[in-house]
N, C-alpha and C positions, 0 to 999 in steps of 0.2 A: 463380253468378258466379265462384266460386273455380276451378271446372273450366275456364271460358272463359279465365280469366287464365293458368292453367297451360298450356293449349293454346297461348296466344299466346307464352308463354315458350319452349315447345318449338319453335315455329316460328321464333322469333327466333334460337335457337341455330344454326339451319341457314342463315340468310341470308348472302349474300355481303356483304362490307364495303361499307356505304353511309353517307353522311352522315346523321346523325340530326337531327331538328328541334331548333332552338336552345332551345326551351322544354321539351325532354325530357331527363332524365338517364338515362344508360345505366349500369347496374351490371353490370360484366363479371366473372363468376365463373370461376376456373380449372376446367377440366373433370376434376376428380378423382373425380367420381361421374357417374351418368347425368344427362342434361338434366332428366328428370322429377324425380329426387331433389333436384337442386340447386334447381329451381324451388320445390319444397315447402319445403326447408330455409330458403331465403332470402326467402320471401314475407313473413314478419313484418318483416324489415328493409326490404324494398321498400315496404311499406305505411307504415311509420313515416316513412321519408325523404320519401315522396310527400306525406304529410300535413304534415310539418314544413316542407318546402321550398316547398310550394305549386305544384309542377309535376309532371307525370306522370313516373314512374320505371319503367323496364322492366328486366328481367333478361335478360342474354344470356350465352352461353358460347361454345364453339367445338367443332368435331369432335374436336380433339386439342390437345396442348400446343403443338406447332409452330404451328398456326393461331392459337391463343390468343396466343402470344407475338408473332406478326406483327400481329395486330389491335391488341394493346397498343401496339406500336411505331408503328402508323399513327394512334394516338389515337382509335380507334373508341369506347373506353370512357371515360366521364367519371369513374367511380369503379371501382376494381378490388378484388376480394377474391382475392388471388393467392398463389402459392407464394412463400416468402421470397426465393429466388434471383431469380425473375422480378421481385419487388418491388424488390430492390436495383438490378437492371439498369434498371428503370423509373425509379427515382429518379436514377440517374447519367446516363442517356442518353436517356430517352424523355419527359421533361417531367412527371413525376408527383411529388407531394409526400406524405409519410407522414401518415396520419390516426390509425390506431390498430392495436393488436395484441391478441390474446387474453392474458388473465392467465396462462394455462398455456403451457408450452413444448410443442413438438412432440416426441413420443416415437416414433421409428421402431422397427419390430419386424421380425424374421424369424420367420415362422410356418411350421409344417409340419403334416402330418396327425397325428392322435392316435397313429398307429403309425409316424410318420415318423422322420427322422434326428434324432440328439441332439447332434451336434457340428458345428462349422464344417468340420472336416477331412472329414467325411462328405459334404460338398457338392462335393468335388473331382470334376471331370468331369461334374457334373450341371447341370441347368437350375434357375435361380431366376427365377420370374415376377414381374413388376411391372406397374404401371399404364401407364407411359409412360417412354421412355428419358430424357426431359428432366425428369421429375418430381423435385422436391427430395428425396423419399424415396429415389429411385433413386440420385441422386448421393451422398447421405449413406451409403447402404448400400455403394456401390462403394468409397468411401474406407475404410469400416470393413473390408470384405473384403480390400482391399489391405494394410491395416495388420496384418491377421491372416494374411497369407501366401497369399491367394487372389486372383489377378489376373483380373478379368473379361475374357472373350475368350480366355483361355489356360487357366486352371484351373477356371473356372466360366462358364457361359453365362447372361447376363442377357437374358431374353426378355419384351419388352413385350406386354401382353394387351389394352390399350385402356381398362381401368378397374380399380379395385380389386376389384370384384365378379368380373370376368373373370379377374383374376390369381389370386384365391383359388379360383375354380372350376377353373382349370387345375391348381392344386395338388391339389384333391380328385379330379380326373379322372386323376391320375397323370402329367400332362404336365410337371410340375416337382417338385422335391424340397422346395422352400421358396418362400415368397412374401414380398415386401416390402410392408409396409403400416404405417399408424400406429395407435396406440391408438384415436384418435377414429374413423378410417375403419372400423376393425374393428367398433367398437360400432355403426356406422350400417348395417352389413350385416344381412341377414335372420338372425334368431336360429337358424334351422335350419341356416344355413351356419356361423356362428361356433362352435356347439357341436361342430363336427367338426374344428376346428383346435386346435393347441396352440402357445403361444409358445415358440420355441426360444431366441431371443436378444433382449434389449432393448438397442437401440443407444443411443449418447449422444444426449441431448436437444439440440434446436436451436431457433432462432427459428421460431415457427409462421407460419401464414397471416397475411398483412399486408393492411391496407386502405390504399389510397392514392387521391388525387384528382388529376386533370390540372390543370396550372397555368392553363389557359385559363379555368377557373372563377373565378379571381381570389381574392385572399387573404381577402376578407370572406366569400365563399361557402364557401371551404374551411374557415375557422374555424367557420362555422355548422354545416357537415357534421360536423366533428370533435366539436363540442359535442353535436349531436343523437345521434351514435353512442354517446357516453359516457352520455348521459341515458337513452337507450333500453336499452342492454345492462346497465347497472348499477343503474337506479332505477325500472324498470317491470316489472310482472309478465310482460308479453309478452316483453320483452327478456331477462329472466332465464331464461325458458323457452327462448327462442331460443339463448341462450348455453350453456345446459346441453345442449341437443340437439346443438350443434356442438362441445361439449367446450371452449368458450372460458373458462367460469367468469367471464365479464365481460370488459370491454375496458380497456386502459390505453394511455398514450402510448408511442410507439416511440422508444427512446433512440438516440442516435448510436452507442452501443456495440453495440446490437442490429444495426444496419445494417452497421457496420464488420466485425462477426464473420462476415458473409456473403460478404465479398470473395473468400476462397479458392474458395468454391463457385461464385461468379460466373465466376471464371477457368476452372474446370472446365466450366461451361456453355458458355462461349465456344469452348473447344476442341471440344466436341461439335458446336457449330453450324457450324464451319468446313467 
């Protein structure tokens, strides 16, 4: 049964945007990992929400960040597990309301090979790989590099690879001198991959992945979703295991300050989208 469900999830990730049945909730997960990996990671949450809400819940993603952002704008997803900058944009302009955020902050990293570069200056004129040009980690890393005298597109080349796994593989293949990834995503890669890389720089922490719900669900249903997420992640064995696997360490409310802090990055995102 689990294999059949995962196959359905993988199929759903590739569908063109279509209206979903009114009695089905769609959980849209930002494509920071492969569709198969996302389906595996989010299956416990899907099952919990389906049981608690009494309606079928399906997981979807998208081929890339641009497609995911467009599907979010169209309202394809009822609930989103999204990057923080996408989440703030969804709140401001796309009809979504905050539900919850991980207890832990997002910690971006610049990683290199075991025998790779040791300083930021050594990246001058070289390639830094990343998952996607619109990924929150990419935008955070670009700000960090600029603040440290390296302008992307001039002093260093930022090259999207399609996923965190691809980005790190490009590094290991010698196609880049460093890769942008988070502590959590690095942990979720195959151990045989992670042992071959070294953390070069830990970047400033930021607001992590966010959970939001579309306003069309109504305030009562949104409140119920929020309550169910907290109950699941913080007070059940399955939820605590889920939170540990994703590096959440449980869920908590999203504060207004959390969201406001994302505004400069949302402006960066809008510039890139023009």
